[in-house]
N, C-alpha and C positions, 0 to 999 in steps of 0.2 A: 562258675569259675571261682567266685569269691569263697564258696564253701570248700572247694578243693584246696585253695591257697590257705584257708584257715586250718584245715586238717593237717596240711604239711607243716605249717608254722607251729601248731600246737604239738605235733609229734616231735619236732626239733626242740621245742622248749622243754618238753618232758625229758628228753635225752640230756639236754644241757643242764637241767636242774639236778638230774641224777649224778652228773659228772662233777659238778663244782660244789656239791654239798648244800645247795639251796633247798633241794627236795623237789620231787616231781609235782606234788599238788600245789606247792607255793608258786613254782614256775608257771604252771598252767593258769592259776588264778591271776597272776600278775599280767600274763599275756592277754587274757580276756579283758581285764580291766583297762589295759592300755588301748586295746582295740576299740572298746566302747568310748574311751576318752577321745580318741582320734575322730571317730564318727560324730560325736557330739560337737566337737570343735569345728568340724569341716562340712556339716550338712549344708550350710549356706553356700559353701564352695561348690558342692555338687549342683545346686540350683543354678548358680551363675555359669558353671561349666556347661550345663545343659543349654542355657541360652545362647552360648557361643557355638556349641557342638551341632545344634540343629541346623545351622547355616553352612556347615562344612560338608564337603563331599565324603563318600564312603571311605576312600583311601586314607584321608587324614583323620577320620574318626578311628580307623583301625590303628593308625600310627599312635594316636593318643592313648588307645587302650592297650597297646603292646609295648612299644618303645617308651611311651610316656610313663607307664607304670613302673618300668625298670628304673627310669630316671627318678621318679618320685620315691620309690622304696629304697633303692641302693644309693642313689645320688644324694637326695635331700635328707634321708633319715639315717644314713650311715657315713657316707663320704664327706658330706658338707660339714657336719660337726667336727670330724677329725681334722679337716683342713682349717677350720676356725681355731681349734685348740693349737694346732701346729703353728699358725701365724701368731697367735696371742702369746704362746710360750717360747717362740723363736726356736722351734724344734723341727726336725725332719719328720716325715709321716710315719716311718717305721717305729721310732720310739713312742710316738703318740698312740699308735695302735696297741703297742705293748702296755702302755699306761692304761688305756681303756679296759684292757682285759685283766691286768694284774693290780692296778691301783685305781679303781673306778671312782673312789671318793675324790682324789686329786683331779682326775679327768673332769668329773662333774663340777668341781669348784671352779676350774679354769673356764669351762663353758658357761657357767652361770655368771661369772665375772664379765663375760663378753656380752651378756644379754642386753645392756643398754644400747650398744651399737647395733646389735642384731634387730632389736625391737624398733629402733628408729628407722632402719632401712625398710623392714617389712611393713611397719606401721604407716610410713609415708606413702608407700606404693598402694596399700589397701585404702588409705584415706583418699587418694586420688581416684581410685576405682569408684569409690562411693560418691565423691563430689562430681565426677564426670556423669554419673547417673542422675543425681538430683538437679544438676544444672543443665540437663539436656532439654532445651526449649522446644524440641521437635516432638516430644512425647505428648500424647493427648489424653492418656489415662493416668489419673493421679490418685494414689492410695489415700493420702492425707488431705485431700480436697484442696481448698483455697490456699492453705499454707504451702503445700508442695507445689502448687501451681505458681505461686509467687517465687519460690526458689528456682523453679524451672525458667521463669522469665528472666532471672539474673544471668542465665546462660547466654543471653545475647551480648553480654559484655565479653570481649575477647580475653581468653586465658583466665577467666574468673576462678576456675578450679585451682590452677597453679598459684594464683595470687593468694587464695585462702590457705592452701597447703603450706606455702612458704611462711605465711603469717603465723600459722600454728607452730611450725618448726622454730621460728625465731622467738616466739613467746615462751617456748619450753625452756629457753636458756635462763629465765628468771627463777626456775624451780630446781635446776640441776646443780650439783656440786661443781665447783670451778674445774676440777680435774676431768670432768666428763664433757665439758662444753664442746671442745674440738671434735672428740670422737663421735658424739651424738649428732652434731651439726654436719660433719662430713658424711656419716652414714645416711642421715636423712636426705641430704642433697643427692647422694648416690641413688636413693630410692626414687626421688623426683626425676632425675635424669633418665633412669631406666624406664619409668612410666612414659615419659615424653618420647623416648626412643621407640618403644613398642607401639605407642599410639600413632607414631609418624610413619609406620611401615606401609600404610596404605598408599602413600605417594611412591614408595619404592616399587611396590607390586602393581601399581596403577589400578587400584580397585575403587569403584564409585561408591560413595557412602550413601546408604539408604536411610529412609526415615525410621526413627526410633532406635538408632544405634546407641549402644551404651557407652562404648569406649572408642568408637571409630571403626571404619570399615576394615582396618588392618586385621582385625580378629577373624574375618571371614575369608582371608586370602591364603588358605592352605598352610604353608610354612609359617606365615606370620601369626595365624590363629593358633597353631601348635605352640609357637614360642610364647604367646600371650598366656595360654593355659598353663604351661610349665612354670612361668614366672609367678602366676597367680597361686598355683599350688605350692610353690616354694615359700611364698609369703605366708600362707596358712600354716605350713609345716614348722616354721620357726617356733611358734608358740607351743605346738605339740611336743616338739623335741625337748625344749627346755622344761616344759611342764612334766614330762615323763620322769625326769630326774627327781621330782618330788615323790614319786611312787617307788622307784627302784634305781639303783646305780648301775645295774648290770646292763651293759650296752647291747649284748646279744638279745636279751629279753626285750629291751626297748625297741630294737629294730624289728623283731618278730611281731610284737604287739602293734606297733605303728604300721607295719606292712599289712596286717589284717584290716586295720581301719582304713588305710589308703585304698585297699582293694574294694572294700564295700562302698566307699565314696565313689569310686569309678563305676561300680555296678548301679548305684543309685542314679548317677548321671545318665547312663545308658537307658535305664528304665524311664526316666523323665522324658528323654528324647523320643523313645519308641512309642510311649503312651500319649504323647502330646500333652503332657500334664501342664506345661506352662501356658498353653492355649486354653486349657480348661479352667485352670485356677489362675486368673489373670493378675492377681496381686502377689503371687508367690515370688516372682522375681524382685518385686519391690521389697518384700520382707527380707529376702536374702541380701540385698544391697544395704538395707539399714542395719542388718546384722553385721555385715562387713564393716560398715562405718563404726559401729559400736566396738568391734574387735580392734579396729585401727586405733581408736582412742584408748582402749584398754592397754594395747601394746605400748603406746606412747606414754601413758601414765605409768606403765611398768618400768620405765627408765628411772623413775623416782621411788616408787614403792611397789612391793610385790602384790599382785592381784591374784587371788586364788583361781585355779583353773575351773573350778565348779561354777564360779560366777560367769566366766567367759562362755562356758557351755550353756548355762541356763539362759543367758541373754540371747544367744543365737537361736536356741530352740524357741524362746518366747516370741521373737519377731516372726519366725517361720509359722508358729501356731496362729498368731494373730492375723497374719496375711492369708493363711488358709481359711480361717473363719470369715474374713472379709470377702474372700473370693467366692465362697459358698453363698454368702448373703447377697453379693452382687449378682450372681447367676440366678438366684431365686427372684430377685427384684426384676431382672431383665426378662425372665420368663413370664412373670406376672404382667409386666407392661405389654409384652408381645401378645399375651392372651386377650388383653382388653382391646 
């Protein structure tokens, strides 16, 4: 399916490039580059998604792969940026769509100016996903040994993740220009509230929390899990959408390129679930969460200074590669111990 979607997006990109003077080859190149950018930024997202998806029933898996991909591609990669620009510029949606097609430079400038608030919102949500993982005292397998075990032990303190996240958000005020204080603080608090709301859905759906849960049992309860995955995907998409404007200002090309990347992330998620990869490579989920933590801090740092997207992608890939290496070594050591 990912290759079918890629073929369709590439064909549309070629037609669009021939119509607006960009050129067919330029349009094709930009779409493929954006697809690779999205995959590099979101591979850790696929790993975490797989950790959630493996506990969901088949119906909700299919919902995530059908309805979810429509929300991810058209909702977060196309509609959401338009809504952000409409709110920021105090315009209705129709003029913003016209601006995106006829004056992409102005559209991109307004969207980029909104980045501090967007980054604070998504960064705080992702930071809490990371902190909920490292402070989970019920985990028995620790990638970083005694250091990670001590962090997990702090999870016995009630709401330690929320306390640390709010501490980070308040500390950011020292580094921000005065005119950004309220915007970033409000957006960051909204991200914290959204995380708490999603994490609290287990009580609404009356789901028992099992051992080793990353964010709480809510993520395994059908609609709650679906909502969690969509919010997580949205948080990842913010950086990709903004970063895409550093490559091209054409919103059609951006949507097509990010759609290709989003589809491959979905395919990787399904592959990891069906192959039982997370059970075979036991530290892969650890690496993905540390990559999420790094992305969260990069997004929060991006409220003050621009961080090149290549750094974000390399950091995520680096954590994944290290966790894969550690998993292979752990499996060999376990096999050698069992043989003795």
